[in-house]
C-alpha positions in Angstrom: 27.3 -51.0 21.4 28.7 -47.9 19.6 31.0 -47.0 16.8 33.1 -43.8 16.5 32.7 -41.3 13.8 36.0 -42.4 12.2 34.9 -46.0 12.2 31.7 -45.1 10.5 33.5 -43.1 7.9 35.8 -45.9 7.1 32.8 -48.3 6.8 31.1 -45.9 4.4 34.2 -45.7 2.2 35.2 -42.7 -0.1 33.0 -39.6 0.3 32.2 -40.3 3.9 33.7 -37.0 5.1 31.7 -35.0 2.5 28.5 -37.0 3.6 29.2 -36.3 7.2 29.6 -32.6 6.5 26.4 -32.4 4.6 24.5 -34.2 7.3 25.9 -32.0 10.0 25.0 -28.9 8.0 21.3 -29.8 7.8 18.7 -27.8 9.8 16.7 -31.0 10.4 17.7 -33.8 12.7 18.5 -36.9 10.8 19.4 -40.5 11.7 19.6 -43.7 9.6 19.2 -47.4 10.4 20.6 -50.4 8.5 18.4 -53.3 7.6 18.9 -54.7 11.1 17.8 -51.5 12.8 21.3 -50.4 13.8 21.9 -46.7 13.7 24.4 -45.7 11.0 24.1 -41.9 10.9 23.4 -39.2 13.5 23.8 -35.5 12.7 24.5 -32.5 14.9 20.8 -31.3 14.9 19.8 -34.8 16.3 22.5 -34.3 18.9 21.2 -30.8 19.7 17.6 -32.0 20.2 18.2 -35.2 22.2 21.6 -34.5 23.7 23.2 -37.8 22.6 26.4 -37.3 20.6 27.2 -39.1 17.3 29.7 -41.4 19.1 27.0 -42.3 21.6 24.2 -42.9 19.0 25.9 -44.6 16.0 26.1 -48.4 16.4 23.1 -48.7 18.8 20.3 -51.0 17.9 17.2 -48.8 17.7 16.2 -46.4 20.4 15.4 -49.0 23.0 17.0 -48.4 26.4 18.3 -44.9 25.8 16.2 -42.6 23.6 12.8 -44.0 24.2 11.0 -45.5 27.1 11.0 -49.3 27.3 7.2 -49.5 27.1 7.3 -47.6 23.8 10.5 -49.2 22.3 8.9 -52.0 20.4 6.1 -49.8 18.9 8.6 -47.2 17.8 11.0 -49.7 16.3 8.2 -51.5 14.4 6.7 -48.3 13.0 10.1 -47.0 11.9 11.4 -50.2 10.3 8.0 -51.0 8.6 8.7 -48.1 6.1 11.6 -50.1 4.7 9.1 -52.3 2.8 6.6 -49.5 2.0 6.9 -47.1 -0.9 7.0 -43.3 -0.2 7.4 -41.5 3.1 5.6 -42.0 6.4 5.0 -39.4 9.1 4.8 -40.3 12.8 5.0 -38.6 16.1 7.0 -40.1 19.0 7.9 -39.2 22.5 11.7 -39.6 22.7 14.0 -39.2 25.7 16.8 -36.7 26.0 20.1 -37.6 27.5 19.2 -35.5 30.6 16.0 -37.6 31.1 13.5 -35.2 29.7 11.0 -36.1 27.1 10.5 -34.4 23.8 7.7 -34.9 21.3 9.1 -35.2 17.8 7.5 -35.5 14.3 9.4 -37.8 12.0 9.4 -38.4 8.3 10.9 -41.7 7.4 11.5 -43.6 4.2 13.2 -46.8 3.1 16.6 -47.0 1.6 17.4 -49.4 -1.2 20.8 -51.0 -1.9 22.5 -51.3 -5.3 20.6 -54.5 -6.0 17.3 -52.9 -5.2 16.8 -54.8 -2.0 15.8 -53.0 1.3 19.0 -51.7 2.9 17.7 -49.6 5.8 15.7 -46.6 6.8 16.5 -42.9 7.1 14.5 -40.7 9.5 14.4 -36.9 9.6 12.8 -35.5 12.7 12.1 -32.2 14.5 10.4 -31.0 17.7 6.7 -30.9 17.2 6.4 -27.3 18.4 9.1 -26.2 15.9 7.3 -28.1 13.2 4.0 -26.5 14.1 5.6 -23.0 14.1 6.9 -23.8 10.6 3.5 -25.0 9.4 1.9 -21.9 10.9 4.4 -19.7 9.0 3.7 -21.6 5.7 -0.1 -21.5 6.3 0.1 -17.7 7.1 2.1 -17.1 3.9 -0.4 -19.1 1.8 -3.3 -17.3 3.4 -1.8 -13.9 2.7 -1.2 -14.7 -0.9 -4.6 -16.3 -1.6 -7.3 -15.1 0.8 -6.1 -11.8 2.3 -8.5 -8.9 2.0 -5.6 -6.5 1.5 -2.8 -6.3 -1.0 0.4 -8.2 -0.4 3.4 -7.8 -2.7 6.9 -9.2 -2.2 9.4 -6.8 -3.9 12.9 -7.9 -4.6 16.0 -5.8 -4.0 15.7 -4.4 -7.5 12.2 -3.1 -6.6 10.4 -5.4 -8.9 7.4 -7.5 -7.8 8.4 -11.1 -7.1 5.1 -12.4 -5.7 1.7 -10.7 -5.8 -1.5 -11.8 -4.2 -4.9 -11.7 -5.8 -6.1 -8.5 -4.0 -2.9 -6.6 -4.9 -3.2 -7.7 -8.6 -6.8 -6.4 -8.7 -5.7 -3.1 -7.0 -2.9 -2.7 -9.5 -5.3 -3.5 -12.4 -3.3 -6.4 -14.0 -3.0 -10.1 -13.9 -0.8 -11.6 -11.1 1.7 -13.2 -13.5 1.9 -10.1 -15.7 3.1 -8.0 -12.8 6.1 -10.1 -11.9 9.5 -8.7 -12.7 8.1 -5.4 -14.1 9.4 -2.0 -12.9 6.9 -0.2 -10.7 7.1 2.7 -13.0 5.3 0.7 -15.7 2.3 0.4 -13.3 2.3 3.7 -11.4 2.1 6.9 -13.5 2.4 9.3 -10.6 3.6 8.6 -7.1 6.2 6.0 -8.1 9.0 8.1 -6.7 7.4 8.2 -3.2 6.7 4.4 -3.4 10.2 3.5 -4.5 11.6 5.9 -1.9 9.7 4.1 0.8 11.0 0.7 -0.4 14.6 2.0 -0.5 14.3 3.3 3.0 13.0 -0.1 4.3 15.9 -1.9 2.6 18.4 0.5 4.1 17.0 1.4 7.5 14.2 -1.1 8.2 10.4 -0.8 8.4 8.7 2.5 9.4 7.0 2.6 12.8 3.6 3.5 11.4 1.6 2.9 8.2 2.3 5.2 5.3 -0.4 6.7 3.1 0.7 7.0 -0.5 -1.3 8.7 -3.3 -0.6 7.1 -6.7 -2.0 7.3 -10.2 -2.3 3.9 -11.9 -2.1 3.1 -15.6 -4.9 0.6 -16.3 -6.6 -0.7 -19.5 -9.6 1.5 -18.5 -7.5 4.6 -18.1 -5.6 6.3 -15.3 -6.9 6.0 -11.7 -5.9 8.0 -8.7 -5.8 5.9 -5.5 -4.7 6.3 -1.9 -3.0 3.2 -0.3 -2.4 2.9 3.4 0.9 0.8 3.3 3.0 -1.1 5.7 6.5 -2.4 4.9 8.7 -5.3 6.3 12.3 -5.8 5.4 12.9 -9.5 4.5 16.2 -11.1 5.3 17.5 -14.6 4.7 17.4 -16.7 7.9 20.2 -18.9 6.5 22.9 -16.3 6.4 25.2 -15.6 9.3 24.6 -11.9 8.7 21.3 -10.5 7.5 21.1 -10.5 3.7 18.2 -8.5 2.3 15.9 -10.5 0.1 13.5 -7.6 -0.6 10.5 -6.0 1.0 7.1 -7.2 2.1 4.6 -4.5 1.1 1.1 -4.7 2.5 -1.5 -2.2 1.6 -5.2 -1.3 1.7 -7.1 1.0 -0.6 -8.4 3.9 1.5 -9.3 6.2 -1.3 -13.0 6.5 -0.6 -12.4 7.2 3.1 -9.6 9.7 2.4 -11.8 11.6 -0.1 -14.7 11.6 2.3 -12.4 12.9 5.0 -11.0 15.6 2.7 -14.5 16.7 1.6 -15.6 16.9 5.2 -12.6 19.1 6.1 -13.2 21.2 3.0 -16.9 21.7 4.0 -16.0 22.7 7.5 -13.4 25.2 6.3 -15.8 26.7 3.8 -18.6 27.0 6.3 -16.1 28.7 8.7 -15.1 31.1 5.9 -18.7 32.1 5.2 -19.3 32.7 8.9 -16.2 34.8 9.3 -17.0 36.7 6.0 -20.4 37.5 7.3 -19.0 39.0 10.5 -16.4 41.1 8.6 -18.9 42.3 5.9 -21.3 43.5 8.7 -18.6 46.0 9.7 -18.4 47.5 6.2 -20.2 50.8 5.7 -20.2 50.6 1.9 -22.1 47.5 0.5 -19.6 47.1 -2.3 -16.8 46.8 0.2 -18.9 44.1 1.9 -19.3 42.3 -1.4 -15.5 42.4 -1.9 -15.0 41.1 1.6 -17.2 38.0 0.9 -15.0 37.3 -2.2 -11.7 37.8 -0.2 -12.8 35.1 2.3 -14.1 32.9 -0.5 -10.8 32.9 -2.4 -8.8 31.3 0.4 -8.1 27.7 -0.6 -10.7 27.9 -3.3 -9.5 30.0 -6.3 -6.7 32.3 -7.4 -8.7 35.2 -8.9 -12.2 36.6 -8.6 -14.0 39.0 -11.0 -17.3 40.8 -10.6 -19.1 42.0 -13.7 -22.4 43.8 -13.2 -25.3 44.0 -15.7 -25.9 47.5 -17.1 -28.1 48.1 -20.1 -27.8 44.6 -21.4 -24.0 44.6 -21.1 -21.6 43.3 -18.5 -19.4 46.0 -16.9 -16.3 45.1 -14.8 -16.9 46.4 -11.3 -14.3 44.6 -9.1 -11.4 42.2 -9.4 -8.5 40.7 -7.5 -5.1 41.8 -8.6 -3.4 39.7 -11.2 0.3 40.5 -10.7 0.6 39.9 -6.9 -1.7 38.6 -4.1 -4.1 41.2 -2.7 -7.7 41.9 -1.8 -10.6 42.2 -4.2 -11.1 45.9 -5.0 -13.4 48.1 -7.0 -11.9 49.2 -10.3 -11.2 52.9 -10.9 -12.4 52.6 -14.5 -15.7 50.9 -13.6 -18.4 51.6 -16.2 -16.5 50.3 -19.2 -18.2 47.2 -20.7 -16.0 44.0 -21.0 -15.6 42.6 -24.5 -17.0 39.1 -24.0 -17.5 37.2 -27.2 -20.7 35.2 -27.8 -20.7 31.9 -25.9 -18.4 33.3 -23.1 -19.0 31.4 -19.8 -20.0 34.6 -18.0 -22.7 35.3 -20.6 -23.8 31.7 -20.4 -24.2 32.0 -16.6 -26.3 35.1 -17.1 -28.5 33.4 -19.7 -29.0 30.2 -17.6 -29.3 32.1 -14.3 -27.0 29.5 -12.8 -23.3 28.4 -12.8 -21.0 27.4 -15.7 -17.7 25.6 -15.4 -15.0 25.7 -18.1 -11.3 24.7 -18.5 -8.6 25.8 -20.9 -8.5 24.2 -24.3 -5.5 26.2 -25.7 -2.7 28.5 -24.6 -4.7 31.6 -25.6 -7.8 30.4 -23.9 -7.7 32.8 -20.9 -6.6 35.8 -23.0 -9.4 35.3 -25.5 -11.9 35.4 -22.6 -10.5 38.6 -21.1 -9.1 36.8 -18.1 -5.7 36.8 -16.4 -3.2 34.8 -18.6 -2.5 32.2 -15.9 -6.2 31.1 -15.6 -6.8 27.5 -16.6 -10.1 26.8 -14.9 -13.2 29.0 -14.6 -16.4 29.0 -12.6 -19.0 31.7 -13.5 -22.0 32.1 -11.1 -24.9 34.5 -11.7 -25.6 37.2 -9.1 -29.4 37.2 -8.4 -31.3 39.3 -5.9 -35.1 40.0 -5.6 -35.8 38.1 -8.8 -33.3 40.2 -10.8 -30.0 39.3 -12.5 -27.4 41.8 -11.2 -24.4 40.4 -12.9 -21.9 37.5 -12.6 -19.0 36.6 -10.4 -16.1 34.6 -11.9 -13.7 32.4 -10.0 -10.4 31.4 -11.7 -7.8 28.8 -11.0 -4.4 28.3 -12.4 -3.1 25.1 -14.0 -1.6 24.0 -10.8 -5.0 23.5 -9.3 -7.7 20.9 -10.3 -10.7 21.9 -12.4 -13.8 23.1 -10.6 -16.3 20.4 -9.7 -20.0 20.3 -8.8 -19.4 20.8 -5.0 -17.3 23.9 -5.9 -20.2 25.3 -7.9 -22.5 24.8 -4.9 -20.1 26.7 -2.7 -19.7 29.5 -5.3 -23.5 29.9 -5.4 -23.6 30.3 -1.6 -21.0 33.1 -1.9 -22.8 34.6 -4.8 -26.0 34.9 -2.9 -24.3 37.0 -0.2 -22.4 39.1 -2.8 -25.6 39.7 -4.8 -27.4 41.0 -1.6 -24.6 43.5 -1.0 -24.5 44.6 -4.6 -28.3 45.0 -4.6 -28.0 47.2 -1.5 -25.3 49.3 -3.2 -27.4 49.8 -6.3 -30.5 50.7 -4.3 -28.5 53.5 -2.6 -27.4 54.8 -5.9 
């Protein structure tokens, strides 16, 4: 009824030992039948699933009487052997018997084997437990869905930190075609923030995935220009399941663009802080006996997190006269100048003069190294916001806020905040002038 492994090897002739080693090294269970339905091959995975050893399986005629119920034996044999005369592979599901008497549902892929003369010579059958096959199919389906239909970016990065696979959403976020991204250094795509991104990838390869998502701010180079984005990212270390010890294959990087939400959150925080500063400034200014001290107090509170310098120029006889300023050499409060009354030498077209003419706000940024000096501002100034001081229908002067090159340029929301501060400063200045 059965043949030993050595007898089978001798029957197969030269190369049988190599064939046996290859069969036993397979992850899938495999058996083979000759043209009469006698089992000729049975590997270790088949032994693991059903419990029957090679010596017990090889030489048996089909599965009848040992690996399948008698009621099912004829149907199983007919379906397996029918593939011998049919081109291609066929997939079936059978309930087989383990050696311990338990039943296991397997999914088989079988195909005919041809002899040297082209005549049918037998059948080989690869099989696995259905639940294991379903798990594999789920994994494949999940992988395909992630790389085709996912609503977040998915990138597989190899150990050299170059994209190996990119899904459609990630390609759109990166501003390039999927195929053009493959194998390119991340530094070619990310202008700023690439060090943080590569640092996160190196950490995952060395230590494993972080416990929580990471928010990365990056500036991208795209055909339309540079774009600053915030990506909420998760990372997974990928290792080969075939190696005895984990061998890193790269990193799975999943991300979503949360730029709009982060900007809205930052703007809300900024507004809350500015409202709080105005409230605190009002309380502090109310304790000042001198209205000009109150005006300086408003500016001191306004500078926090907003600008590096503040200047106050008052209108006198058609000219602007410097009345107060924050120190330029070291941090300190806005203070009235000892030499107040000397006109500032602003050239035509100066932003402060434009603010007075327009009775509004004017924003400007440096266009040259001498830009600040030419406008009678501290040399480290790179961005300016000039806002007119108006009270009781009169223009009293202008307040100028200055930022250094390390800060971003003033934007429209900044001008709105500056105008709110200017209203309070103008009221204090008007009160001081009325007293005089």
